[in-house]
Wavefront OBJ file of the C-alpha trace (Angstrom):
o trace
v 17.861 8.777 161.719
v 21.662 8.201 161.303
v 23.394 9.943 163.939
v 25.682 11.804 161.546
v 22.768 13.181 159.768
v 21.427 14.207 163.209
v 24.139 15.992 164.320
v 24.494 17.936 160.740
v 20.643 18.691 161.014
v 21.436 20.316 164.495
v 24.277 22.298 163.038
v 22.370 23.509 160.303
v 19.723 24.640 162.581
v 22.213 26.584 164.879
v 21.731 30.571 164.793
v 25.619 30.452 164.241
v 28.154 28.121 163.324
v 32.091 27.712 164.117
v 33.815 26.502 161.023
v 37.352 26.218 160.364
v 38.282 27.226 156.762
v 41.303 25.986 154.990
v 43.005 27.136 151.990
v 46.152 26.096 150.221
v 46.969 27.957 146.972
v 49.056 27.753 143.948
v 52.279 29.276 145.953
v 52.444 26.136 148.033
v 53.582 28.532 150.867
v 51.467 26.459 153.430
v 48.113 26.055 154.731
v 45.980 28.913 156.031
v 43.701 28.113 158.594
v 40.828 30.169 159.868
v 38.573 30.203 162.671
v 35.188 31.678 161.846
v 31.877 32.484 163.711
v 29.546 32.590 160.823
v 25.640 33.264 161.507
v 23.070 33.439 158.647
v 23.264 32.620 154.856
v 23.524 34.018 151.776
v 23.341 37.846 151.741
v 22.434 37.708 155.178
v 25.888 36.137 156.168
v 27.795 37.572 158.915
v 31.283 36.532 159.724
v 33.448 36.832 162.713
v 37.192 35.920 162.599
v 38.171 34.368 165.729
v 41.523 33.033 164.977
v 43.913 32.945 162.059
v 47.415 31.381 161.250
v 49.150 30.583 158.203
v 51.263 27.268 158.747
v 54.374 27.209 156.656
v 54.780 23.849 154.424
v 58.384 22.630 155.111
v 60.548 22.267 152.177
v 59.718 18.588 152.688
v 56.311 19.125 151.913
v 56.659 21.420 148.723
v 59.033 19.016 147.380
v 56.568 16.120 147.593
v 53.593 18.217 146.236
v 55.644 19.455 143.536
v 56.156 15.979 142.250
v 52.726 16.079 140.944
v 52.159 19.822 140.894
v 50.659 21.195 137.425
v 52.615 18.074 135.491
v 50.997 16.276 132.664
v 53.098 13.476 133.500
v 53.410 11.789 136.810
v 53.989 8.797 139.183
v 50.310 7.898 139.464
v 50.818 6.071 142.661
v 52.586 9.117 144.142
v 49.287 11.114 143.348
v 47.175 8.626 145.324
v 49.308 8.349 148.362
v 49.412 12.439 148.448
v 45.901 12.454 148.427
v 45.512 10.573 151.880
v 48.847 11.837 153.209
v 47.928 15.838 152.653
v 44.623 14.999 154.245
v 46.314 13.754 157.256
v 48.772 16.362 157.404
v 46.036 19.132 157.026
v 44.123 17.197 160.046
v 47.229 17.251 161.770
v 47.705 21.035 161.295
v 44.076 21.722 162.823
v 44.431 20.075 165.674
v 47.981 21.456 166.370
v 46.335 24.805 165.960
v 43.238 23.893 167.968
v 45.813 23.017 170.816
v 47.919 26.524 170.733
v 44.381 28.243 170.568
v 43.337 26.630 173.492
v 40.103 25.333 171.778
v 38.633 21.784 171.807
v 37.514 19.855 169.002
v 33.788 19.808 170.150
v 33.497 23.473 169.872
v 34.067 23.101 166.160
v 31.078 22.751 164.042
v 32.560 22.082 160.499
v 35.958 21.936 158.661
v 35.594 23.661 154.904
v 38.673 22.156 153.234
v 39.686 23.410 149.918
v 42.312 20.766 149.495
v 45.517 21.181 147.520
v 45.404 22.234 143.487
v 47.309 19.810 141.783
v 45.944 20.258 138.392
v 43.455 22.597 136.578
v 42.420 22.047 133.109
v 39.628 23.901 132.062
v 38.689 23.280 128.375
v 40.372 26.500 127.204
v 43.342 25.153 128.004
v 43.250 21.510 127.268
v 41.319 21.878 124.202
v 40.276 18.396 123.789
v 36.604 18.263 122.731
v 35.056 15.283 124.097
v 36.380 16.342 127.550
v 34.603 18.679 129.987
v 36.476 21.405 131.872
v 38.287 19.430 134.921
v 40.466 20.280 138.059
v 41.753 18.353 140.898
v 42.483 18.966 144.481
v 43.938 16.592 146.960
v 43.707 15.947 150.758
v 40.865 13.631 151.222
v 38.365 14.608 153.209
v 37.221 11.425 155.209
v 40.897 11.476 156.517
v 40.205 15.275 157.858
v 36.939 14.100 159.517
v 38.128 10.972 160.793
v 41.282 12.325 162.186
v 39.795 15.211 163.784
v 36.423 13.854 164.739
v 34.801 16.931 163.038
v 32.292 16.962 159.831
v 34.258 18.123 157.020
v 33.158 19.590 153.924
v 35.635 19.572 151.025
v 36.099 19.058 147.384
v 33.964 22.439 146.611
v 34.965 22.946 143.044
v 33.656 19.562 141.411
v 29.639 20.892 141.599
v 30.871 24.017 140.139
v 32.323 22.296 137.139
v 29.626 19.751 136.973
v 27.010 22.917 136.798
v 28.908 24.281 133.930
v 31.483 26.382 135.463
v 35.430 26.191 134.992
v 35.820 24.941 138.813
v 37.144 28.581 139.340
v 37.282 31.344 140.782
v 34.996 30.371 143.596
v 35.597 33.723 145.818
v 32.710 35.222 143.851
v 30.192 33.798 146.295
v 31.618 35.065 149.606
v 32.628 38.381 147.921
v 29.052 38.799 147.183
v 27.554 38.099 150.260
v 30.334 39.733 152.491
v 31.308 42.708 150.451
v 28.620 43.822 147.764
v 26.901 46.923 148.943
v 24.125 48.757 147.362
v 25.438 52.111 145.813
v 29.109 51.011 146.105
v 31.384 49.809 143.015
v 33.600 47.366 143.982
v 36.357 45.064 142.692
v 37.491 42.438 144.937
v 41.001 41.712 143.631
v 42.619 38.772 144.821
v 46.511 38.199 143.821
v 47.741 34.931 144.867
v 49.705 32.631 142.344
v 47.153 33.807 139.926
v 45.217 36.868 139.713
v 41.254 36.874 139.977
v 38.737 39.612 140.738
v 35.016 39.737 141.339
v 33.163 42.693 139.806
v 30.445 43.973 142.375
v 28.525 46.712 140.872
v 26.239 49.332 142.979
v 23.101 47.558 141.627
v 23.761 44.662 144.010
v 22.115 42.742 141.085
v 23.396 39.227 141.045
v 23.336 38.873 137.507
v 25.339 41.634 137.186
v 28.137 40.077 139.446
v 31.221 38.930 137.333
v 34.281 36.705 138.414
v 37.220 35.828 136.143
v 40.915 34.846 136.432
v 43.200 37.556 134.796
v 46.538 35.374 134.298
v 49.590 35.698 136.633
v 49.858 37.156 140.038
v 52.893 36.033 141.833
v 53.325 32.721 140.387
v 56.133 33.400 137.829
v 57.625 36.094 140.061
v 58.075 33.730 142.934
v 59.246 30.524 140.838
v 62.049 32.416 139.213
v 63.321 34.493 142.496
v 63.271 30.713 143.811
v 65.319 29.558 140.812
v 68.103 32.158 141.176
v 68.012 32.611 144.880
v 67.207 29.240 146.635
v 67.209 30.879 149.979
v 64.606 33.227 148.884
v 60.692 31.763 148.228
v 59.512 35.228 146.877
v 60.839 38.624 145.851
v 60.089 40.550 149.107
v 58.969 43.703 148.823
v 59.951 43.828 145.165
v 63.661 44.371 146.258
v 65.019 42.606 143.425
v 62.727 43.628 140.600
v 63.059 47.455 141.628
v 66.627 47.244 140.744
v 65.641 45.972 137.021
v 64.224 47.466 134.001
v 61.118 46.543 132.091
v 62.130 44.461 128.801
v 59.423 45.753 126.151
v 60.268 42.887 123.700
v 59.850 40.195 126.635
v 56.559 42.147 127.863
v 54.949 41.908 124.545
v 55.860 38.322 124.003
v 54.457 37.224 127.283
v 51.313 39.142 126.637
v 50.794 37.360 123.241
v 49.691 34.120 124.542
v 46.051 33.188 123.245
v 44.706 33.104 126.888
v 44.466 36.946 126.692
v 42.417 37.092 123.542
v 39.742 34.493 124.978
v 36.469 36.029 126.488
v 35.822 36.278 130.026
v 35.324 34.602 132.235
v 38.130 32.228 132.258
v 40.446 30.330 134.364
v 44.119 29.425 134.339
v 47.071 28.461 136.564
v 50.536 27.288 136.573
v 49.813 24.562 134.278
v 50.378 27.455 131.532
v 52.121 30.146 133.141
v 55.380 28.420 134.533
v 58.967 28.319 133.798
v 58.912 26.537 130.767
v 56.329 28.967 129.186
v 58.530 32.056 130.126
v 61.758 30.215 128.812
v 59.845 29.635 125.562
v 59.004 33.202 125.143
v 62.283 34.308 126.100
v 63.591 32.272 123.378
v 61.153 33.536 120.782
v 62.035 37.441 121.963
v 65.671 36.909 122.138
v 65.898 37.869 125.955
v 67.491 34.851 127.253
v 70.478 37.026 128.370
v 68.527 39.702 130.480
v 69.586 40.170 134.139
v 67.458 38.327 136.696
v 66.673 41.935 137.909
v 65.265 42.751 134.620
v 63.307 39.558 134.376
v 61.564 40.090 137.473
v 60.884 43.608 136.926
v 59.222 42.331 133.599
v 57.276 39.585 135.203
v 55.866 42.040 137.808
v 54.905 44.477 134.943
v 53.254 41.480 133.109
v 51.054 40.776 136.177
v 50.257 44.496 136.406
v 49.534 45.039 132.942
v 47.159 42.035 132.486
v 45.546 42.228 135.901
v 44.571 45.798 134.747
v 43.552 45.110 131.436
v 41.028 42.594 132.563
v 39.559 44.807 135.019
v 39.205 47.704 132.557
v 37.863 45.665 129.760
v 34.944 44.438 132.077
v 34.137 47.794 133.494
v 34.401 49.202 129.986
v 31.596 46.819 128.888
v 29.172 48.259 131.572
v 27.733 51.361 131.981
v 29.492 52.219 135.111
v 32.436 54.819 135.294
v 35.745 53.452 136.104
v 36.429 56.415 138.586
v 33.553 55.211 140.539
v 35.059 51.732 141.692
v 37.304 50.807 144.450
v 39.640 48.199 144.299
v 39.989 46.119 147.258
v 43.049 44.088 147.325
v 43.805 40.854 149.110
v 46.543 37.983 148.953
v 50.385 38.093 148.771
v 50.689 40.270 145.695
v 48.908 43.160 147.997
v 52.110 43.190 149.740
v 54.200 43.719 146.609
v 54.767 47.479 146.397
v 55.939 47.317 142.827
v 52.907 45.396 141.774
v 50.398 47.664 143.669
v 52.167 50.908 142.360
v 51.880 49.701 138.724
v 48.088 49.015 139.134
v 47.416 52.420 140.638
v 49.117 53.887 137.815
v 47.367 51.910 135.431
v 43.980 51.923 136.498
v 42.069 55.362 137.511
v 40.206 53.900 140.462
v 40.463 53.946 144.459
v 42.753 51.275 145.938
v 42.342 49.913 149.511
v 42.451 46.327 151.151
v 40.027 43.881 152.019
v 41.356 44.318 155.688
v 39.717 48.316 155.572
v 36.198 46.253 155.045
v 36.890 44.184 158.486
v 38.261 40.977 156.575
v 42.249 40.108 156.721
v 43.265 39.927 153.061
v 45.452 37.300 154.252
v 42.757 34.971 155.564
v 39.939 35.980 152.928
v 40.180 32.759 151.012
v 40.138 30.379 153.863
v 37.145 32.405 155.359
v 35.388 32.336 151.999
v 35.792 28.481 151.964
v 34.179 28.469 155.290
v 31.482 30.442 154.013
v 30.877 28.158 151.350
v 30.642 25.179 153.832
v 28.329 27.410 155.557
v 25.941 27.349 152.523
v 26.389 23.730 152.080
v 24.445 23.242 155.355
v 22.171 26.337 155.876
v 21.742 28.294 152.516
v 21.705 27.455 148.917
v 18.954 29.937 148.264
v 21.032 32.688 146.299
v 20.111 32.946 142.468
v 22.904 33.860 140.073
v 20.894 33.253 137.197
v 21.771 30.776 134.503
v 25.150 31.961 133.137
v 28.762 30.860 132.351
v 30.880 31.255 135.200
v 28.973 31.589 138.346
v 26.434 28.339 138.652
v 23.767 28.808 141.389
v 24.829 25.738 143.139
v 25.550 24.439 146.830
v 29.116 22.974 146.767
v 31.026 20.644 148.901
v 31.034 16.890 149.641
v 30.341 15.928 153.380
v 32.474 13.780 154.990
v 31.573 12.236 158.485
v 33.897 11.091 161.178
v 32.503 7.859 161.852
l 1 2 3 4 5 6 7 8 9 10 11 12 13 14 15 16 17 18 19 20 21 22 23 24 25 26 27 28 29 30 31 32 33 34 35 36 37 38 39 40 41 42 43 44 45 46 47 48 49 50 51 52 53 54 55 56 57 58 59 60 61 62 63 64 65 66 67 68 69 70 71 72 73 74 75 76 77 78 79 80 81 82 83 84 85 86 87 88 89 90 91 92 93 94 95 96 97 98 99 100 101 102 103 104 105 106 107 108 109 110 111 112 113 114 115 116 117 118 119 120 121 122 123 124 125 126 127 128 129 130 131 132 133 134 135 136 137 138 139 140 141 142 143 144 145 146 147 148 149 150 151 152 153 154 155 156 157 158 159 160 161 162 163 164 165 166 167 168 169 170 171 172 173 174 175 176 177 178 179 180 181 182 183 184 185 186 187 188 189 190 191 192 193 194 195 196 197 198 199 200 201 202 203 204 205 206 207 208 209 210 211 212 213 214 215 216 217 218 219 220 221 222 223 224 225 226 227 228 229 230 231 232 233 234 235 236 237 238 239 240 241 242 243 244 245 246 247 248 249 250 251 252 253 254 255 256 257 258 259 260 261 262 263 264 265 266 267 268 269 270 271 272 273 274 275 276 277 278 279 280 281 282 283 284 285 286 287 288 289 290 291 292 293 294 295 296 297 298 299 300 301 302 303 304 305 306 307 308 309 310 311 312 313 314 315 316 317 318 319 320 321 322 323 324 325 326 327 328 329 330 331 332 333 334 335 336 337 338 339 340 341 342 343 344 345 346 347 348 349 350 351 352 353 354 355 356 357 358 359 360 361 362 363 364 365 366 367 368 369 370 371 372 373 374 375 376 377 378 379 380 381 382 383 384 385 386 387 388 389 390 391 392 393 394 395 396 397 398 399 400 401 402
C-alpha cells in the first residue's frame, strides 16, 4: 500500500482525530484557524476546540485578493498566481500558529482548508442555461500539504456542486451533527459577509433539515464603512449606523431585487450585493445624497429584514410555531448590536449565541470544515435524502504531503 494511503487509513481508524479547520470568508478579514479534537462521525460527532485564532490579513493581502474577488473581468495570470500564493500563505499561518501554541506538526492528523472564495456563480445568478452552478475557492491544497507536511483536505464545495447543490451553504452538515437535538426547534444563523441559516426542527429528521442564504449580513455595511472611513474596516458596534435614520425609499428599492423572490434554498454573494448594486439602487430611488449615517442605518435594516423574512417564510411553511424556535447567532453580525436588536424586534423567537451551546461563534465555520474533513475520512453514512440543496455526499479533495 502507498505510504500516504496507509497513513490516511490509520488516521481514519483512530478513536479521535486532531484536525485544523481553516476558514476565510468574503469579508476578507483574515484566516480563522481552529485546532479541534474530533471523535465519532455523523450524528455521533463530538468536538473539542483546543485552540482558535483569527490571523488578520494585511492590507497587502486584502489588496491582492481584491484584484480578482467577485469580478467578472480579471487578470487570469493573477488568479493563477494567487491560487498558489494563498496556499503557501495559509500553510505559513498554520505553522506560525502551531509554533505559538507549542504544538509540533506530527501531532496534527489533518488540515481542512476551505480556501478563499473569489467567485460564486449559482445558476440563479449567472442565468446561463447551458452552464451549471459554479463556485471557485483558491489556495491550493497541495501547497498546504507539502509546506506543512500534513495531509490536507480542501475544495469541499465542488462535490456539493457535482451532486446538484449550489456549493453553499455547507454549514448544514456540521450544524446538524453538532447542534440538532430531539425536542428542540433551532435556527443556526450565521451572519458573515452573507447571511445563512440552518433550520433544525425538533423531529431531528434529516429530510426536514433546511439551509439557505438569505442575502447580505455585513458585506455592504463593511464595504461602505471602508469607502467613507478608510481607517475603519467595519462599523464597530454600529456606532455610525446608530446615528442615522432608515431611508424607506432606499430600503424598499434594495429589497426589490429578484433574488428575494426566488424559491429557497438559494445562495448569493458579493457578485450581486456590492457597491455597484447599492449605487444603482440609489440612483433608481433618488437617494444618492443621503448621509453615510443614513446609508449604513438603511443597509443594516436591509440585512435585518431580509434575514427575518427568510426565517419567517421557512418556519411558516412548516407545522412548527415560530415562537418555539431559538435562534443561535454566529459570525461578525452577532456582534452588531443594531442588527441584533432589529432581528429581535422582527422575529418572535428566543435569541442566543452558539457559544451557549459550547461552540465559539467566531470559530464555528472553521470548526465546521474540520467536521467535513472528519466525515471525508471516517463518516459518510448520514442520509439527507434526495432533494435540492443538501446532497448526501462526502466532500473534499485529499492532498498528500509527499
